[in-house]
Structures are given as C-alpha cells and as structure tokens.
C-alpha positions as CSV (number, residue, x, y, z in Angstrom):
1,M,-0.2,6.8,-8.9
2,K,-1.5,9.1,-6.2
3,V,-0.9,9.0,-2.5
4,R,-3.4,11.1,-0.7
5,G,-3.2,12.8,2.7
6,E,-0.5,14.4,4.8
7,M,2.1,11.9,6.0
8,S,5.8,11.6,6.7
9,I,8.3,11.0,3.9
10,A,8.9,7.6,5.4
11,E,5.2,6.8,5.1
12,I,5.1,8.1,1.5
13,R,8.2,6.0,0.7
14,Q,6.5,2.9,2.0
15,A,3.2,3.6,0.1
16,L,5.2,4.1,-3.1
17,F,7.1,0.9,-2.5
18,E,3.9,-1.0,-2.0
19,M,2.2,0.6,-5.1
20,L,5.2,-0.2,-7.3
21,H,5.2,-3.8,-6.0
22,E,1.5,-4.1,-6.9
23,I,2.1,-2.7,-10.4
24,E,4.9,-5.1,-10.9
25,D,3.0,-8.2,-9.6
26,D,-0.6,-7.5,-10.6
27,Y,0.0,-5.7,-13.9
28,S,3.2,-7.4,-15.1
29,V,5.0,-4.1,-15.6
30,R,8.8,-4.7,-15.3
31,Y,10.4,-1.6,-16.9
32,S,9.7,2.1,-17.2
33,R,11.5,4.9,-19.1
34,G,11.6,6.9,-15.9
35,A,9.2,8.5,-13.3
36,T,8.3,11.9,-12.1
37,L,7.4,12.4,-8.5
38,Y,5.8,15.7,-7.3
39,I,5.6,16.3,-3.6
40,N,3.7,19.0,-1.7
41,P,5.9,19.7,1.4
42,T,4.3,20.7,4.6
43,N,5.4,21.5,8.1
44,G,3.4,18.6,9.6
45,F,0.5,20.9,10.5
46,G,-0.8,21.2,6.9
47,D,1.0,24.5,6.1
48,D,2.9,24.6,2.9
49,I,6.7,25.1,3.1
50,K,9.4,25.8,0.5
51,P,12.3,23.3,0.6
52,T,15.8,24.8,0.9
53,N,19.3,23.5,0.5
54,K,22.1,23.7,3.1
55,Y,22.8,27.3,1.9
56,G,19.3,28.4,2.4
57,R,18.5,28.6,-1.3
58,S,15.1,27.5,-2.5
59,V,15.0,24.1,-4.2
60,D,12.4,23.6,-7.0
61,K,13.7,20.4,-8.7
62,I,16.0,17.5,-8.0
63,N,17.2,15.2,-10.8
64,S,18.5,11.6,-10.5
65,T,20.1,9.2,-13.0
66,G,18.9,6.2,-11.0
67,P,20.2,4.2,-8.1
68,Y,23.9,3.9,-7.1
69,R,25.8,1.5,-9.3
70,S,28.6,-0.5,-7.7
71,A,31.9,-1.3,-9.4
72,A,30.6,-4.9,-9.6
73,D,27.7,-3.7,-11.7
74,D,30.0,-1.8,-14.0
75,Y,32.5,-4.7,-14.5
76,K,29.7,-7.3,-14.5
77,L,31.1,-9.2,-11.6
C-alpha cells in the first residue's frame, strides 16, 4: 500500500482506512500478522522534519501491540 503526496495525518489516516476496507472487501483478506507503516514527516511546506518526544529527544521508531483491549474483551463478556 502506498499513499502518495503530502497531506495531513488525518488525510493519511482516512486513506489507509479506505485502502484497508478495499483490501478486506475486494480481496477477502481478513487477517494479517502485523503491519509496518513508514511515514516521511514534513512541516507542511515539503521540508523534512525529525519527530521528537515531549523531552525534545528524536524519535525513530514507535511500537504497538495492537488496539486497546477492554476488560470485557479479556473476560469474554
């Protein structure tokens, strides 16, 4: 999957949502072992920027174990 062009994170989020929906519906893909997303952050004018955390340290990678699971999910309620 590739999303081309400079756009806001909200626009990228929507494009990814639509592409995943298409993959699920048109290609019958229901599961995946994971996904890797690479972004190329800019300042909105096309200039590259380096993301930083709240302490000003450079951030190169963010890991996730998936969406938030509620207690109901854990206890199968």
